[in-house]
N, C-alpha and C positions, 0 to 999 in steps of 0.2 A: 602555658603556665596555669597553675591551679591556686585557688583560694582555699585556705584551711580554716575550719571553724570547729569550735567545741561548745556544745550546749548542755546544760544540766536542766532536766525537766523539774519545775518547782513543785513543792508539796501542794496537794489539792488540785493538781491538773486533772481535768476530766479526760476520759478516753477520746483520742482523736487519731486519725490515720497519720502515719509518719510523714507521708509526702505533703499532706495538707498543713501539718504543724510546721514543717521546715519552710514551706513556701511563705507562710505568715511571718516567720521569725528570723529569716535570713535576708539581709539587705540585698536588693537587686536580684533576688532569685526568682525564677519562673517555675511553675509546676512541672513543665516538660523537662526542664534541666534537672530538677530535683529527682524526678522519677527515673531519668536515664542514669543519674549518678547512683541511685539505689540499685538499679538492675545490674550495673556493671561492677558492683561491689566497692563503691567509693564512699559508702555510708556505713558506719559501724555503730551498733547500739550495745553498750556495755561490752565493747571489744569484739562483737560478733556481727557478721554480715546478716542482714535480715530482708524482709519483703516490703514492698511498697505499702501493703495493707496493714502492716504491723501497727497495733494501737499503742501509742506512747503511754508510759506509766510514770507516776511521780518518782523522782530521783534517778531516772534513766540518764546515763551519760551518752550523748550522741556526738560522734566525730564525723566530720564531713570534709570531702576534698572535691571542690567543684571547679571545673574548667572555666577559665575566663573567656567571655565572648570576644570576637573580633570587633573592634570599634569602627563605626563609620567615619568617613572623613569629616573633619570639622570645617565648616564653611563660613565665610564672611556673610553677614546679613545686615540689611539696612534697617536698623532699629534705633529709634531716638535715644540719645544719651544726655544726661544732665551733667555737663562737665563744669566743675568748680574751678579748676586750674589746669593748665597745660603748658609745658615747655619742651625743649628738645630731649629731656631725659625721662619725664614722667607725666602722668595725668592723675588728677584727683577727681573722682566721679561720685555722684550722689545716687546710689542704687535704689530703685523703687522696690517696695515690697512686692513679692510675687515673681521676681526675676531671679533665676538661678545664676550663681556666680560663674560657674564653668561647666562645660559639657560633662555629663556622666550618664550612667544607665537610665534610659527613658527620658533623658533631657539632653538630646544632642543638638537642639536648635533653640533659638529664642533666648539664649543666655547672654550674660554680660560679655563673655569672650567673643561670641558671634558678632555682637555689636562693635566691640573694640577692633576686631579684625577688619571690619568695613571702614571704621573711622580712621585707623592708622595702619600704614604698611610696616611700621617699625614697632615691634613689640618683643620683649625678652622671651626667649625660648627656654629659660632655665626652669628646672623642676627637680624636686627631690625624688630619687629613685624609690625610696621606701614609702613615699606618699602618693604614688601613682595609682590612679583608678582606671582600670581597663586600658592601660597604656596610652591614655590621652595626655598630651602636653597641654599646659594651661598658659597660653601666651600672656605674659605680663602680670599674672596674678601673684601678688606678694602675700596677701592675706585674704580671707574669705568672710562673707556674711551668709547666714542661713537664707534660704529662699524667701522666707516671709519676714526677715528682718531688713529694715530699710536703713539707709545712711551712707556714710563716707568710706570710700575705699581708695587706696593709692595703687596705681598700676605702673610698672616699670617698662621703659621702652628699650632698654638694653641690659645685657647680662651683668655688667659691672654695677649699674644702678640697682638692679634687682638684688644682688648679693649684699650690697651695703645696706639697703633698706631691710632686707630679711634679718641681718645681724641686729639691727635696732629693735625689730619686733621680738626676736628671740631673747635679747638682753633686757627687754621691757624698758628701754630708754625712749621709745616712742610714747606719745601721749594719746590715749584713747578714752573717751568718755561716752557712756551709753545712758539713755533715758528709757525708763520702762514704767508702764502702769501695771501695778501688781495687786493681788488680792490681800485683804486684811488690814488690821491696825497694828502698827509697830509699837512695841514697848520701849524701844530705844531709837533715837533719831539717827544713829549710825552704828555700823558694826562691820565685822569681818567674817566671811564664811570660808572656813578652811576644811575642805573635805575632798578626799581623792576621788577621781573620776575614771571610769572605764566602761567598756561595752557591757550592757545589761546581760546577765547570764541567761535570762529567760527570753529576751527579745533583742536580737542583734541590731535592730533598727533604732534602738534607744540607747542613751547613755545613762549611767546610774552612779550613785555614790557607792563605791566598793572598797573593801579593805585593801585589796591588791591593786587598786587603780593608781593613776598618775597624780602627783601632787597638783592641787588646784586651789587657788585662793582668789576670792572676789570681795571687794570692798563695796559697801552700799551706804547711801545717805538719803534720808527722806527729804524731798523737796517740799511736798505738800501732802498732808494727810486728809483724806475724806472719810465719809461714814464707813464704808466697807472696802474702799480701794485707796491706793496711794500712788503718787508719782515719785519715783526714786531715781537717784543718780548712781551710776555704777562704774567702777574702775577694775580692770583686770590686772592682777599680779602675774597670772599665768594665762595661757591661751589654749584651752582645751575645747574640743567639739561640744557645742551646746552648753558651755560652762555656765553662763548666766542663767539660762532657763532651768537647768538641773539644780544648780545651787539654790535658787530662789524657791523652787518647789520643795527642796530638801528642808528648808526652814519654814515651810508651810505658808509661803507667800508666792505661789506660782504666778507667772506672767499672765496677765489678763488676756483671754482669747487663745492661749496656747493649748491646742487640742492634744498634742503629744504628751505634755507634762502636767495635765490636770487644770489648765487655765480656763476651760470652758465649763467647768463644774462649779456650783456654788459652794465655796469652801468656808463661808462665814455663816454662823448660826443666826437665827432670828429674822431672816429676810423672808417675809411673807407679804401677801396682798400686793399693795402698790410697789413696795420695794422689790419684790420678786419680778413684777412686770417691768420695772425699771431696768433691772439686771438683764432681762431678756432683750430689751430694746438696745441696751449698750453692747451686748454681744453681737446683735445683728449689725451694729455699726462697726464692729471690730472683728472681721472674719479671719484674722490672723493673730499671731502673738504681738502684743503692743510693746515692741522693742525697737529702738532706733539708735544707730551709731551717730551720735550728735557731734562729737568733736574729734579731730584727728590732728596730731602734731608730730613732726619728725625733722631731723636735720637733713637738709637737701644734700644728697651724696656728692654732687658736683660743685654746688655753690657754697657749701659748708655753712649755710645759715639756717636758723630755726624757722620752720614754716608751720603755721597753725591755721586750721580751717574749722568752720562751724556751719551746720545746716539746721534749718528750722524743723520742728516736729512736723511730720506729714499730716495731711488733712484728717485722716481717720482718727489718729490719736488726739488731735486738737478738738475734734468734734466730741469725743468722749469726755475730755477734760472740761469743755464748755458746759456740757450737761451736768457734770459733777459739781462745778463751781456755782451753778444756779442754786 
């Protein structure tokens, strides 16, 4: 099977070898795989086959057809889990920051799925055909959190439970609340961000607000406003990849510490001297995006009763808040 990509080189792009550019901008691509695809005629620039050494130009349209790698076997691993709730049908776990939810390219071990497979012999094998990555089945995974986002996840033990939970998430009848520390001072205490999201045209590893993207809506409310940062509460009306992070960056309040979407840059003016040193210290304390899935609620598929769970903010976010509150 092959993956198909289309990239438009943005205006202002400096000259760069085609293979180097594609390796940087295609998720899960290796230089060897890209070079081989170019050599066998699976990469087209403006509709024509070209060479590995071709220097990309602004506004070039690149079409790529890359073969999927064969995935290794996913194995159970003895990794500690923070289990908030468990019964015969499901588990609720508190995922730490730094743990990948499921195996994928370059992350075939050390994931939440590897830990779950060791913990329980009974996990749903359901997965969406159109949402498969490298043909890996994701045992029990109903919804995901980014690697560096901490917080609550529900895991299904059987296919029926999985389907019923997935319907709640798709219909947005489940309850999910996130907390984030973000840059800037808000003019309004609450608001709604309504902006379509899709893969970035210039960098496939990123999500961006695009006119032809999928409908995406995020609600926010300021819990506590500090000098140049704020603690906010967030609810998702839709569930797109990187939605919270991209939406907040879009309104110029990127998640603090988020390297991908501008959260490790000083985006507030006037921070000099001691304030600038303070920011550096806080960034050192927060080596990832300050985003936590704090609350989770859903109707139990078998028991038919509403279940709600809440997890405390992790130590790194609490440490930043403690400094800000001083």
